[in-house]
Each structure stands twice: as C-alpha cells, then as structure tokens.
C-alpha positions as CSV (number, residue, x, y, z in Angstrom):
1,M,-11.0,28.5,28.1
2,T,-9.0,28.5,31.3
3,M,-6.9,25.6,30.2
4,F,-6.2,27.4,26.9
5,V,-5.0,30.5,28.7
6,V,-2.8,28.5,31.1
7,V,-1.2,26.5,28.3
8,L,-0.7,29.7,26.3
9,G,0.9,31.4,29.3
10,A,3.2,28.5,29.9
11,L,4.3,28.4,26.2
12,L,4.9,32.2,26.2
13,L,7.0,32.0,29.3
14,V,9.1,29.1,28.0
15,F,9.6,30.9,24.7
16,A,10.5,34.2,26.5
17,G,12.9,32.4,28.9
18,S,14.6,30.6,26.0
19,T,15.1,33.7,23.8
20,F,15.0,37.3,24.9
21,L,15.0,36.8,28.6
22,Q,18.0,34.4,28.5
23,G,20.4,37.2,29.6
24,P,18.4,38.4,32.6
25,L,17.7,34.8,33.7
26,D,21.3,33.7,33.6
27,P,21.6,31.3,36.5
28,H,25.2,32.3,37.2
29,Q,24.2,36.0,37.8
30,H,20.6,35.9,38.9
31,L,20.0,32.5,40.5
32,L,16.8,33.6,42.3
33,W,15.1,35.0,39.2
34,F,16.1,31.9,37.3
35,I,14.6,29.6,39.9
36,L,11.4,31.7,40.3
37,F,10.9,32.0,36.5
38,W,11.2,28.3,35.8
39,L,9.1,27.4,38.9
40,A,6.4,29.6,37.5
41,C,6.7,27.7,34.1
42,A,6.5,24.4,35.9
43,W,3.6,25.5,38.0
44,L,1.6,26.6,34.9
45,T,2.4,23.3,33.1
46,L,1.3,21.3,36.2
47,L,-1.8,23.3,36.4
48,A,-2.7,22.6,32.8
49,I,-2.2,18.9,33.4
50,L,-4.4,18.9,36.4
51,L,-7.1,20.9,34.6
52,A,-6.9,18.3,31.8
53,L,-7.3,15.4,34.2
54,F,-10.2,17.2,35.9
55,D,-11.9,17.8,32.5
56,L,-11.4,14.1,31.6
57,L,-13.0,13.0,34.9
58,M,-16.0,15.4,34.3
59,V,-16.5,14.1,30.8
60,R,-16.5,10.5,32.0
61,A,-18.9,11.2,34.8
62,D,-21.2,13.0,32.4
63,G,-21.1,10.1,30.0
64,R,-21.9,7.6,32.8
65,A,-24.9,9.8,33.9
66,R,-26.2,10.1,30.4
67,T,-25.8,6.3,29.8
68,K,-27.7,5.6,33.0
69,Q,-30.4,8.1,32.0
70,L,-30.8,6.4,28.6
71,R,-31.0,2.9,30.1
72,T,-33.7,3.7,32.6
73,P,-36.5,4.3,30.1
74,M,-35.5,1.2,28.1
75,E,-35.7,-1.0,31.1
76,D,-39.1,0.3,32.1
77,D,-40.6,-0.2,28.6
78,S,-39.2,-3.7,28.1
79,P,-41.5,-6.7,28.8
80,P,-40.5,-8.9,31.8
81,V,-38.2,-11.7,31.0
82,D,-39.2,-15.2,32.3
83,Q,-36.2,-17.2,33.5
84,D,-36.5,-20.9,33.0
85,D,-34.7,-23.1,35.4
86,G,-34.7,-26.1,33.1
C-alpha cells in the first residue's frame, strides 16, 4: 500500500509539473521552486524503487524459508541411503 501511494504521488507531481504548474515552476523565474519540485519528484521515484527492491528481497527470503521448511520433513521421513564405494 505504501508503494502504491508513493508511486501515485510521484505520478501526480510529474503530471502537475508538466501541465498546470508549468508557469509557477518556470526555471527562468523561480529557479528554487523548480529545483525543489523536481527533487521531490525524483525522491519519490527513488523511494518507490527502493521499496520495490526491499519487497523483492523479502519475497525471496520468504521463499527460501518456506523451501527449507518443506525440505526438512521430507529429509526426516526418507529412508537412509547406503552409498556403495564400488
């Protein structure tokens, strides 16, 4: 849910900056507002990317834990394997 809100916020800011806020964000007249606005857009975009990477790592860790959890009972129930040397 957090990632959705961050991405939606970034998209709304980009849309607003490209349309109806284009006049107040004119870099020739209001350089500071222009820089701050687009830094905020970039920060939200970077935050969304970092949240996506974090989510990816959490899903992978959960998958490994579940695989390990499933393999343990299978190894305990299986009969011992005799290894022949020749």
